[in-house]
LUMGUKE-160308 format. One record per residue: residue in one letter; y, x, z of N, C-alpha, C, O, CB in turn. Coordinates in steps of 0.2 Angstrom, whole numbers, plus 5000, padded with zeros to 4 digits. Atoms other than C-alpha are relative to their C-alpha. Last residue first. Glycine has a CB too. Example, Ala and Ser with C-alpha at 12.3 -4.5 7.8 and 13.67 -1.06 7.14 Angstrom:
<sites>
s499449964999499550685036500549965003501149995004500250024993/a499450045000497850625039500650045000500550095003500049955006/
</sites>
This chain:
<sites>
a499750025006497150404906499850044994500050034989500850015001/p499649955002495850424920500349984993500049954989499750074999/p500349955005495150254925500550064998501150044998499749974994/a500150035007495950174940499750064996499750114998500849994998/w500449975005496050194959500049974993499949914993499350015003/g499649975006497650124967499550044996499750084991500550055003/g499749944997496850074984500350044994500550104996499550045003/h499750014993495649944976500350075002500050125000499549985005/g499349995000495349964957500450005007501050005007500349954996/e499750065001493649884956500850015000501149964999499849955005/a500150025007492850054954500349944998500549924992499249994999/a499549965004493750104971499949984992500349984988499850085001/r499350035000492949954979500450044996500950024993500250005007/r500050065003491150004973500749975000501049954995499649955003/l500049985007491450184978500049944996500449934991499350044999/k499449975001491950124996500050024992500550014989500250065004/e499550055000490450014997500750034998501049994994500049975007/a500050045006489250154991500549945000500849924995499349975000/d499950074998489850275004500049954994500549954991500650005005/t500650035000489150444997500049925002499549895003499550045004/i500050064995490850524993499349974999499149964993500649954999/y500250065003490450694984500049945006499649955010499350014997/d500150064996491450844989499749944996500049934991500549995005/e499950075003491451004978499849955006499349975010499649984994/w500350054996491751184982500149934997500749924994500250015007/y499850075002492151344972499649955004499049965006499849994992/g499750044995491951504983500249934997500549895001500750035001/c499350015002491451614969500549965004501149975004500149984993/a499849945004489751684974500850004999501150055000499650004994/t500049944996489251574989500250064996500350114999499450015003/c500349955003489651414979500150065004500750085006500350014993/l499549945001490051274991499650064997499050074998500250035007/f500349955002489351094992500550064998501050054996499649984993/t499649955002489950955003499650064997499150085001500550035005/e500449945001489150785004500550064998500950044994499450004996/y500049965006490050625009499650065001499350085006500750034999/s500649955000490050485022500150044993500350014988499349965000/s500550015006491750415024499550055000499650105002500450004994/p500249945005492650415041499549974995499249934995499650055004/r500749974998493350255048499850054995500050054989499549944999/r500049954994495250245046499350025002499250075005500349975006/i500550024995495250165029499950055005499850115004499349994996/m500649954998496850205022499549975004499749945009500350065002/a500049984993497850055016499450045001498950034999499949935004/g499549954999498150044997500050025007500450075009500749974998/d499350025002497249884994500550045002501150025004500149935003/d499850064998495749945003500749984999501149985004499849995008/v500350055004495050094994500149935002499949884999499350015000/f499650065001495950245000499649954996499649974990500750024997/v500350025006494750385007500449934999500249885003499349994999/g499550005006495750475020499749984994500050004988500250074999/p499650065000494450525034500450004993500350044989500550005005/r499349985001492950635032500449945000500249884997500150044994/q499550054999491150625037500750034999500850085001499949975007/g500250065004489550725032500549945001500449894998499449975001/a500249985007489650845046499849944996499549904998499450055000/k500649965001490350755061499950024993500350004989499449965002/l500450025006492150705064499450045000499450105001500450004994/g500650034998492850735082499549984994499049944995500149945004/h499950074998494650765077499349965001499349905001500349964994/p499550024996494150935069500149925001499849884997500750024997/y499349995004492450945061500549995005500449955010500149974994/i499550044999490750965070500750024997500850084997500149995008/g499349984998489251045064500449955002500349895000500350054995/g499850004993487750995054500750035001501150034997499550055003/a500550044995487351035036500250015007500350075009499350024998/l499850004993488551095022499549955004499449905002500749985000/k499850074998487551125006500250005007499850035011499549954998/a500350024993487451304999500349935001500949914999500250055005/v499650054997487651344980499649995007499049985008500149944996/e500450044996486951504971500549965005501049985007499650045005/g500249974994488051564957499649955004499549905002500650035004/g500750005000488151494939499750035007499150045007499850044994/c500249935001490051534938499250015000499050064998500250045006/k499449965002490951364937499750074998499950104993500550015006/i499850025007489551234938500550054997500750054991500249935000/c499350015001488751324953500249984993500050024988500450065002/t499749955005486851314954500849984999500949924998499750004993/g500049934997485951224969500350054995500350114997499350025001/n500649975001485551064960499950075002499450105001499950004992/r500550044996486950964968499350034999498950035003500049934999/m499949974993488251094961499449975004499150005008500649985003/
</sites>
């Protein structure tokens, strides 16, 4: 997705840029990333969103390095897939 091609259908991908989301969040921010011992971090997380303009598939990528590190350590219930 990040390279501009959809991983599902091979269609063209657009990256979300600019704009304001509900609750005053700006583009590239979202709530609800659990990484602090099960308590939701109330500050928005930085992320990127990509959308296939052919099939509608979309992906979000968290870009907050600290939250990714804490999730990798198992905080907030994150664990390797079984």
